[in-house]
N, C-alpha and C positions, 0 to 999 in steps of 0.2 A: 811362261810368265812368273814373275815369282809373286809372292803372296805380300798382300800389304805386312810391314816391319819385319821381312827378313831382308832388307837391303843394309849392306854393313854400314854406312854413313845412317845415323839415326834422321829419320825424314824431319824430324821438329827442328833438326839444324843447318837442313837444305834450305837456300833462302834463293829465290824467284824475282827477280823485277823484271816487271813490261814497263815500258814509258810507248806514248804517242798514242795513248786512249786504245791498246791493242781490246778486242772484243773480249766481252763478260763469259765468253763460252770456255775461254783458255785458265780464266781464273779458276770456273768452278769445275774445269777438266783437273785441274791439280789438285782442288780443295777433296774432287772423290777419293783421290787417291792415295790419300793421306797426307799433303803436303800442305802444308798450314802458312807458311811464312812466305805470302806471297803479296808484295807489293807493287801499285799499280798507282803509276804518273801518266797523266792526259795530255803532256806536253813531250815534244823535245829535248833533251837537254845538249848542253853545250858539254866541249869537249872536258874542262874544267868540271865540271859539275858532275862528269860519270866518271871523272877517273875518284873523286873523291866517292859516290855512291859504289864504284862498283867492286871495293875493296873486298866485300865479304860474300859478294853474291854469286853462286854457283850456274844459276840459268840466267840469261837475258835477255829479252824479247821486246825486238824493235820495229819499225816499219821503217818508210820510204827516209825519212829525211834523219834521222839519229844518223851521223859520221861515224864508226866502229875505225879509228885509228890506232895503230902501233904504240903511240904510249897510252890511251886506254886497257888496249890489251895488255903491256908490259905491266899495267898496276894491276892488274884482273888475277890475283895469282892464285884463286880461288875459282876461277871462271872455269866451265865444262863444256857447255853449249850456246850456241848463240841462235835466235830462232828471228829469221826476218819472216815478219807476216805481211810478205805482200808477193811481189812475182820476181823481185832483183835480186841480185845481191852484190850490189856494185857500191854501196854504201859500208860494206864491209873491207876494210883491209885482208883478205886473203894470204896472202904470203905470213904476214905474221900472224894471224890465228892458226894458219898450218903451222909454224915455225915453234907457235906454241903450246900446240894438242886440243887446239878449240873446234871441237864441229861445228860448224854453221850450214841450220836448215832453212828450206824456205818452201814458199806455196807456190811452183809454175800453173798448177792450172788452176787454182781455185778463183780467179774472178775473172777467168776469160769472157766469160758471156755476159757480164755487167759491162765491160770494155767492148764488144763487141755493137749489144744493142746500141750502145753509147753511139760508136762510130754510123749507124745504120739510123737512127732519131738523127742525127746532125745533116749527115748526107740529106735527109729529106727535108730540114728545115733550111739549109743553104740554099738549094736547088729552085727552092720556092721565092727563096729573100725574103723567109719570115722572118729575120731578126729585123729589116729594115721597117716591116710591116708594124712590129710588135709597136718599135720604136713610135712609128707615127701616131699609133693607135694611143699610146699612152700619154703624147703629148698633143693630142685630144685633135690628129687629124687623120683624116676619114683616106687611108690610101690601095682603096679597091681598084685593081690590075692583072693582066694578064701576063703582060709583057715582060721577058727575061725569067718568066714561071714556067721551071718543068717538071716532067714526071721523071723518079728515078729508070723504070723500063726502057730498057731500049738505051739506055747509057751506059760507057765502062768505066768499071769502077777497077784502079792501077793499085796494088797492095806491095808496097816493098816491104820485104820480112815473111814470110811464108809459117811462123812458126806457129804456137797454140793460138794467139787472137787474131794472126795473120790469116790462118786457114778456115777459123769460126766466120769472121765476117764473109768470108771467099762465098760461102755454102750460102750464108742469108743473105749476103747481095743477088747471086745467083737467083735465090727462090723467091727474088722480087723484080725477075724477069732483065736482072741486068747480065753482060757481058764481065769475066773477068779476067786479068791480067796480071801476073805477081814476080816479082824478081826476087829473088835468094840466092845468096852465095852460095850455101850449101845447098845438094842433092835433095830434094822434096818433090814427092809426089803430088801429083794436082789433086783436089776432090773437083768431084761434077766434071763440069765441061771447063774448067777455068786452066788458062794460059801459059805457060812459064816463056819470059823474055829473054833476050839476053843482055842486056842492059837497062841500065834505070833511065838512062836517053831515052832508048826506045819506047819504055814505060810512060812517062813524062809526057811524049809525045802524040799518046793514042788514046789515055785516060779524061776522062770527064771529071772526075773524080780522084785525086791520090790519096792515100791513107798509109802514114808511118807505124811499124811494129818492128823497130829495131833497137838494140841495146844503146847505151849512152856509151861510147866507148872512143879511144882518140882516131880510129877508124870511121865513125859515124858521127862526129861533131861537123855542124855546121852542113852536114849533107845535103840540104836545103839551103843553097844561098844564092848571090845573084848570078852567078853564072848559071847553073841548073834550074832557077826560078825560069830563065830565060827557052826552054825547049818545053813550058809548060802549054799546053792548048792555049788559045784564049779566050778567056769566059773560065777557065778550071778552077777548080774547086779544093783548096789542101788542107787535110786534115791530121792533127800530130797530137795524139794519145800515147804516145813513146814516152821520151825524156827530150829537156825541154833543150838541152845542146845540140838537139839533132836539127833545129833551124836556126837560120839568121833571121831574126825578126825586123830588125832593120829595112834590110832587101827586101822580105815580104809586105811590109808594109808598102815601100815605093812601090812592088809590082799590081799591088790589090790598088792605090790608088790613082795609079797612072791606068785604071782598065785592065790591065793584062790578066792578071785573076778576078775571079769573079768572087771570091768569098773564100773564107776560110775556118774552121775550128781548132782551138787551142786547148788543151786541158794542163799541158806542162811548160815549164818554163825556167831558163837559165837558174834564175833567181827567183825566191819563192818565201813570203813571210814566214817567220817563226810560228806565228801563232792566231788562233781565229781573231778576228776585227783588227787584224795591222793594214797599218796603208800598205798597199799592190799598187804599181806603174809596170808598165809594159807599151813598146810603141805602135802595138795597135788597135789601145785603145781610142775612140773614138773612128774607128775605119770601117764602113760601111759593109753590110753583108757580112759581120765576125761575130764567131760565138766563143767567149771566154768563158771560161769556167775553173773554180779553184783545185785543177789536180783531182776531179773527183770520179776517175775512169771508170775506177773500180772498187769506189765507195756506193754500193748498196747493201741492205742489212744483208742481204744473204751472201754477199760476198765475202762479208767481214765475219760472220758465223764459220763457213765455210774454210775460209784462211785461220781461224782461229783453233778448228778441229783439226785441222791438218798441221799445222806446225805444233801444236801442243803435244798431238799424239805423236808424233817423229820425236818430242824434246823427253817425252813421258818414258818413249822405248828404249831411247838411248842411258835416261838412268837407272832403269830398272834391271836391261837385257844388255845392253850394252851395242845393240842394234844403231847402225851407222848408212843404212841405206837411206840415200836423198841428199847425204851429205858433200858440201863443195869443199872440202877440206880434208880428214881423217875417212881413208877410203873404204868403201862400204862394202860391210861383211855382217854375217850373225850367226849364230851357232843355236841349236835348240836347250832348251835347260835342263841340266845333266846332275843326275838324281847321285846323293851322297858327295859332292863337289862345290867347292868353292870356284866365283871366278875372278878370272883378275883381268883387268884390263891394259895391257904396256903400248903406249904410242912411244915411237923413237924414231932418230934419223934414219932415213932411208940410205943405210951402208953396209955392205958385205960382212956377214959374221954374225949382226948381231941375233939371228934369233939360235943361231949356234952356241953362242955366249949364253943366252938364257937357258938353253935345254941345258949346257954343260952343267951350270951352274946349278939346279935343280938335282939334275941327276948324281951328281957328286953328294951333293944333301941328302939323299936318297928321298926324295921327295916326287911322289908319282901323279904324271901328267894324265888325267882321264880322258883330255878332249883340248886340241889345239887350233887355231886357223890365223894363217896372216895374211895381208894383203898390204900392196904399197903401192903408192904412186911416185913419183919422180923426188919427191921433196923426204914423206914420211913415211914409214910401215907402222900398222895398226895388228898389236895381234891381240886374239881373245882368247882366254886359258883356262881351263877347270881343274883343279889340286885337291890333292885330298883334302878334306877339312880340319884335319888336327895337324895342318902343318902350313895351311895357309898364312900365316903369319909369317912363320918364318920364310915365307919363299916371297912373298911384299917385299922384305928387308934384303933379301939376296935380287931380286929382279930390280930395283932401287941402286944397286950397285952397278949394274954392266952399263958397259959404258955408250955413247949415244943416247942414254936413256932423257927422254923430252917428260913425261909421264907415268905412272903408275897408280892405278886404282882397282881395292877391292870392292867389289860390284855388291856379291852377297856371298 
C-alpha cells in the first residue's frame, strides 16, 4: 500500500463525483485517505448533464438509475474508474468502458441480505392477504377472516435465479419450513434440501410462491408473460425484486384480476420516476393483494453502508495500487509494492506483440524493469510494471508510443 502523498498525481487534483445519493461512508473513506475534491449529487443525471459534469472527473460513482453511455465515456477524457454502488453493472456500456480502458467495479454481495429479507416479508404478507386487510382497515372497514390466508410452513418456494440473493432466500425459506425449488441456467450447488428442477415450466407448476432473481438481459426480457403465467398454480404468488423488464405487467394484472394468481409483490418496474415525489404509474395499481414498492429491495441503512465501504475500497485500491480485482472491464490483477521503484499502469488493445514492444522500448533505452505482470481478456490487456525511479518519466513517454496503447498512468 502506498503512503499518503506518494501518488504521482497530486491527490488535491483528483476529482471524484458521486451521483444518486451514494452513502456518506464512501465520501468519508476518500476524505480519510487525503482526497478532498469529492462532489456528491443526490439525484441521477441525464446523458447531457453527465457529459458536461464528467470532463474533469477521475472517479465516478453511480447507482442503478444513471445510464453510462458511449457518448458519456468518450467525453470522459480523465476518467480512470467507475464504481457502481449497487449489485448490477448493466447501466454501464461495458464494451465502451473496456475500449476506453476504464475500470468498472460493483458490489455484488453487499445488499443480498436486505433483498432476501424483503422477499420473505412480502411472502408472509401476501399469503396472509395482509395488503387487502390493511387497505380495508385504513378505509374504516373491519375485515377479520381466515379464508384464503395461509402459513408459509409446508408451502413451496420457487426461485428463478440461484445466485447470491436467490440462494440466501432459499436458506431463509427453508428455515421457515418451506420446500424450495430452484432453476438456474448455470450449474449451482443446492443449499440445504433445495431441489434443482429441469425447467422454469416445472418450477411454475409446482410452486406456491415464485420469486425472481435474474439479471436484466435480452434473454430474460418478459420472462414472465401471458404464456408463462398460464403455468402458475392457481392462487400462486409472484415476487419480482430483480429487474423491471423481466415481467409483462399488463399480463400480470390480467392474471391477478381474473383470479388465476393470488397476488404479487413488485419492487422494480420497466419505467421508474427520475426523483423522489414524482408521479408514478403502473398497470398493477388498484389490483387486490399486490404490494408495490419503489425499488427499495436493497435500500436499508446497513446495505448502503456496506456498498459504500465495498465499492469505495475497490476504487481507492485501484487509484493507489493498481489492483483491479472485481473489475468487469480491465483484467483483474495486482502486484505487491516494489521498494525502490515507480509503478506504471499500461492498458492496451489485446493484440499479439504489445508486451514485447513495451519491453523492447524499455530495454533499448536501458530502463530496468523491477517487476511486471500482464493479464488480458478478449478485448484488452493490462500491465502493471515497476521500473527504476530515476528513469520512470522517460519510461512513461516510451510506453505512450507503443502501438495499441489505450491508457498509461504513473501510479507512484
